[in-house]
C-alpha positions as CSV (number, residue, x, y, z in Angstrom):
1,M,-5.9,-2.5,-15.2
2,S,-4.9,-1.4,-18.5
3,E,-8.7,-2.3,-19.4
4,H,-9.9,0.1,-16.4
5,S,-7.2,2.7,-16.9
6,S,-9.6,5.5,-16.5
7,V,-10.9,4.6,-13.2
8,I,-7.7,3.3,-11.6
9,E,-5.0,5.0,-10.0
10,I,-1.8,3.5,-8.6
11,A,0.7,4.7,-6.3
12,H,3.8,2.7,-7.3
13,V,6.8,2.3,-4.4
14,E,9.6,0.1,-4.1
15,V,11.1,0.2,-0.9
16,P,14.9,-1.0,-0.5
17,P,15.3,-3.3,2.6
18,G,17.2,-0.8,5.2
19,T,14.8,2.2,4.0
20,P,13.6,4.9,6.1
21,V,10.0,5.7,6.7
22,Q,8.5,7.1,3.5
23,T,5.4,9.2,3.3
24,I,3.3,8.1,-0.2
25,R,1.0,10.8,-1.7
26,L,-2.2,9.2,-3.2
27,P,-3.3,10.2,-6.1
28,A,-6.0,13.2,-6.5
29,R,-9.0,11.7,-6.6
30,Q,-8.2,9.6,-3.4
31,Q,-11.1,11.0,-1.5
32,K,-13.3,9.4,-3.9
33,A,-11.8,5.8,-3.8
34,K,-13.9,2.9,-3.4
35,A,-11.0,1.1,-2.4
36,V,-7.2,1.3,-1.3
37,V,-5.5,-1.6,-1.3
38,A,-1.5,-2.3,-0.8
39,F,0.5,-5.2,-2.4
40,A,3.8,-6.1,-0.6
41,N,5.7,-8.7,-2.7
42,Y,9.0,-9.4,-1.3
43,I,8.6,-12.3,1.1
44,N,7.1,-15.1,-1.0
45,S,8.0,-15.4,-5.0
46,K,4.0,-16.0,-5.2
47,G,3.5,-12.3,-3.6
48,Q,0.8,-11.6,-0.9
49,F,-2.8,-11.0,-1.1
50,P,-3.9,-7.4,-1.1
51,A,-4.3,-5.5,2.0
52,N,-7.6,-3.2,2.5
53,L,-6.2,0.0,3.4
54,M,-9.5,1.6,3.5
55,P,-9.9,1.2,7.7
56,F,-7.2,3.6,7.9
57,K,-7.1,7.4,7.9
58,C,-3.3,7.0,7.8
59,V,-1.8,3.6,7.8
60,I,2.2,2.2,8.6
61,I,3.1,-0.8,6.7
62,T,5.9,-2.6,8.4
63,L,7.8,-4.9,6.7
64,K,8.7,-7.8,9.4
65,H,10.9,-11.1,8.5
66,D,7.8,-13.0,7.8
67,A,5.1,-10.9,7.4
68,V,3.5,-7.5,6.5
69,A,2.1,-5.3,9.7
70,Y,-0.6,-2.9,9.0
71,D,-0.8,-0.5,11.7
72,E,-3.0,3.0,12.3
73,C,-0.7,5.9,12.6
74,R,-0.1,7.2,16.2
75,H,-0.2,11.1,16.5
């Protein structure tokens, strides 16, 4: 990441267990993004594979007991 710091922006959020839903503000250049990914690293010490968030205009990320779910927001 440090090698590409001029073109990569990160929105880092830690969510403790039992915390209510949060809205995460993306960096100002979000409209020009070539990729938006999420990493959830709470189930396994090896972490999780990156989740592609590009198909979503708004996404709800649910941390389940043994998985992470990514769903489109319902308005």
